[in-house]
N, C-alpha and C positions, 0 to 999 in steps of 0.2 A: 387161674380164672379162665374159663372157656367162654369166650364171647359168642360163639356159635350156638350155645345152648341157652342163651339169655333171651327173654322176651323183649319186645320193643319198649315196654314201660321200664323194665329193668335197665336197658341200655340208655334210655333217656335220663334216668336217675343217676346212673354211673357217669354220664357225660356232664351233668350239672355238678356232681361231686368233684370231678376232675377239674372242671373250669374254676370252681371255688378254691380248690387246693392250689392251683396254679397262681391265682390272684393273691392268695394269702402268702404263698411262698415268695412271690415277687415283692410284696409289701414288706415282708419280714427282712428280705435281703437288702432292700432299699433303706430300711430303718437301721440295719446293722452298719451299712456303708456310711450313712449320715452320722451315726454316733462315732464311728471310727475317725471320720474326717473332722468332726467337731473336736474330738479329743486331741488330734494332731495339731489343729489350728490353735487350740488353747495352749498346748505345749510350746508353740512358737510365739505365743503372746498376741495373737490376732483372732478375730472372729471369723467363722466360716462365711458369714454374710459378706464381710469385707473381702475375703479371698475370692468369692464368687462374683464380686462386682455389685452386689446389692447395697453396699455401704458407701457408695460414692458420694452420697449427699446431694446428688444432682436432682433438682426438682423439675417437673414438667411444667412448662409455661402455659398459661391460660391465654387463649387468643382473645383479643378485644372484639367487641361486636362491630360488624361492618354494615349490617342492614337493620332497619327499624320498621316496625309495622306503622303504616300511615295514620291509623286511628287509635291504636293502643301502644303508646311509647314504651310500655313495660315489656313488650314482645320484641326481642332482638335475635339476631342470628350472626354468627361469625363468618359465615360463608363456607364453613367446613362441615363435613358430615352430611347427613340426610337433609334435604331441603324441607323446611317447615311447610305445613299445609297453607298457611297464610301467604307465603311467597308463591307457591304453586297456584293458588287461587288468583292472586294478583296478576300473574303472568297469563293465566287462562282467560282473564277478562281483557286481555290486550295490553296490559301494563308491562313496563320494562323493569328489570331488576335494578337498573340505574335509578329509577324513581324512589327506591327504598334505601339508597345509600345514606349513611349517616355523614352529615357535612363536617 
């Protein structure tokens, strides 16, 4: 294949084909590796998930709400993650976050 004699459109198509071939090759190799590892894990009497640490059974704990909306008690916030708009609005009006603490 002589790249020098190819048009820009032909080169672009070739580039897309090569990218696609690389992705499918990588996916195929990953699937082959996964199947081989799963077979070996089964042979040893364990699951691949357990070997990789996914089967630990450890659950993520849910944080208890720390703040409550003053007028709508169904709106709460744990104090983690993005600050809700109602907290930002309260603070923007001169209020303190401590005003919203759940007793």
